[in-house]
Backbone as CSV, one residue per row, in Angstrom:
resi,resn,N_x,N_y,N_z,CA_x,CA_y,CA_z,C_x,C_y,C_z
1,UNK,0.813,-1.207,0.000,0.000,0.000,0.000,0.851,1.263,0.000
2,UNK,1.989,1.215,0.599,2.842,2.407,0.685,3.214,2.913,-0.703
3,UNK,3.488,2.010,-1.630,3.851,2.410,-2.985,2.734,3.202,-3.647
4,UNK,1.520,2.747,-3.507,0.390,3.452,-4.102,0.259,4.839,-3.493
5,UNK,0.427,4.943,-2.179,0.357,6.234,-1.508,1.406,7.179,-2.067
6,UNK,2.631,6.699,-2.251,3.678,7.550,-2.811,3.347,7.955,-4.238
7,UNK,2.758,7.057,-5.018,2.367,7.401,-6.377,1.296,8.482,-6.364
8,UNK,0.335,8.366,-5.460,-0.702,9.387,-5.354,-0.106,10.719,-4.930
9,UNK,0.812,10.676,-3.975,1.460,11.899,-3.517,2.253,12.531,-4.649
10,UNK,2.976,11.723,-5.412,3.728,12.236,-6.560,2.788,12.841,-7.597
11,UNK,1.654,12.196,-7.812,0.679,12.693,-8.784,0.177,14.070,-8.364
12,UNK,-0.157,14.211,-7.104,-0.634,15.493,-6.579,0.472,16.547,-6.652
13,UNK,1.688,16.175,-6.303,2.810,17.115,-6.366,3.055,17.574,-7.805
14,UNK,2.985,16.657,-8.761,3.176,17.030,-10.169,2.077,17.973,-10.641
15,UNK,0.856,17.680,-10.266,-0.257,18.562,-10.646,-0.046,19.963,-10.061
16,UNK,0.378,20.016,-8.802,0.622,21.296,-8.143,1.787,22.021,-8.793
17,UNK,2.869,21.294,-9.027,4.075,21.891,-9.613,3.770,22.596,-10.938
18,UNK,2.977,21.965,-11.768,2.694,22.491,-13.095,1.401,23.299,-13.156
19,UNK,0.753,23.490,-12.005,-0.458,24.299,-11.968,-1.622,23.663,-12.715
20,UNK,-1.674,22.323,-12.700,-2.731,21.605,-13.402,-3.910,21.348,-12.468
21,UNK,-5.090,21.366,-13.016,-6.278,21.098,-12.220,-6.651,19.625,-12.341
22,UNK,-7.593,19.214,-11.505,-8.130,17.862,-11.597,-9.642,17.967,-11.754
23,UNK,-10.213,16.975,-12.406,-11.669,16.980,-12.541,-12.294,16.289,-11.332
24,UNK,-13.595,16.325,-11.254,-14.305,15.780,-10.094,-14.045,14.286,-9.910
25,UNK,-14.008,13.539,-11.003,-13.784,12.090,-10.907,-12.387,11.786,-10.369
26,UNK,-11.394,12.539,-10.838,-10.020,12.347,-10.369,-9.913,12.712,-8.886
27,UNK,-10.523,13.819,-8.496,-10.523,14.243,-7.096,-11.166,13.184,-6.204
28,UNK,-12.307,12.676,-6.631,-13.006,11.665,-5.839,-12.173,10.391,-5.695
29,UNK,-11.541,9.959,-6.785,-10.715,8.752,-6.745,-9.515,8.937,-5.819
30,UNK,-8.837,10.067,-5.937,-7.691,10.333,-5.066,-8.117,10.442,-3.604
31,UNK,-9.218,11.116,-3.365,-9.713,11.254,-1.995,-10.017,9.890,-1.389
32,UNK,-10.687,9.047,-2.148,-11.031,7.708,-1.657,-9.774,6.891,-1.372
33,UNK,-8.833,6.890,-2.304,-7.604,6.110,-2.131,-6.793,6.610,-0.949
34,UNK,-6.615,7.908,-0.865,-5.795,8.459,0.206,-6.462,8.320,1.566
35,UNK,-7.769,8.432,1.620,-8.485,8.266,2.886,-8.291,6.854,3.424
36,UNK,-8.371,5.881,2.540,-8.192,4.488,2.951,-6.748,4.212,3.355
37,UNK,-5.799,4.717,2.594,-4.400,4.387,2.808,-3.769,5.168,3.948
38,UNK,-4.239,6.350,4.206,-3.603,7.201,5.203,-4.373,7.258,6.527
39,UNK,-5.313,6.356,6.704,-6.131,6.374,7.910,-5.278,6.307,9.173
40,UNK,-4.187,5.581,9.127,-3.338,5.431,10.310,-2.054,6.252,10.233
41,UNK,-1.921,7.087,9.216,-0.712,7.899,9.060,-0.976,9.332,9.526
42,UNK,0.027,9.957,10.115,-0.126,11.366,10.477,-0.051,12.241,9.221
43,UNK,-0.514,13.455,9.333,-0.371,14.405,8.230,1.092,14.791,8.114
44,UNK,1.649,14.619,6.938,3.035,14.980,6.688,3.068,16.021,5.587
45,UNK,3.872,17.073,5.769,3.943,18.098,4.719,4.626,17.556,3.469
46,UNK,4.223,18.093,2.340,4.830,17.754,1.060,5.396,19.045,0.485
47,UNK,6.670,19.044,0.139,7.296,20.213,-0.444,7.251,20.089,-1.950
48,UNK,6.748,21.124,-2.625,6.635,21.117,-4.078,7.310,22.376,-4.611
49,UNK,8.197,22.203,-5.583,8.817,23.331,-6.266,7.989,23.626,-7.497
50,UNK,7.428,24.833,-7.570,6.604,25.188,-8.699,7.433,25.363,-9.957
51,UNK,6.881,24.926,-11.081,7.546,25.094,-12.369,7.440,26.554,-12.783
52,UNK,8.405,27.001,-13.524,8.383,28.412,-13.979,7.759,28.540,-15.313
C-alpha cells in the first residue's frame, strides 16, 4: 500500500508543480484512495517546487 500512496502523492505534487487542475472524478478517486491508505498515518507536509 505504501507504494500506491507515494504514487498518489507524486501525482498530486506534479499537478501542483505544473499548476494543473483535476476533474471531479479524479478528485473523488484520489480522496477515496488516500483516505483508505492514510487512515493510520499522520499528516506529513509535502514540499513542491513550482515550475516556472
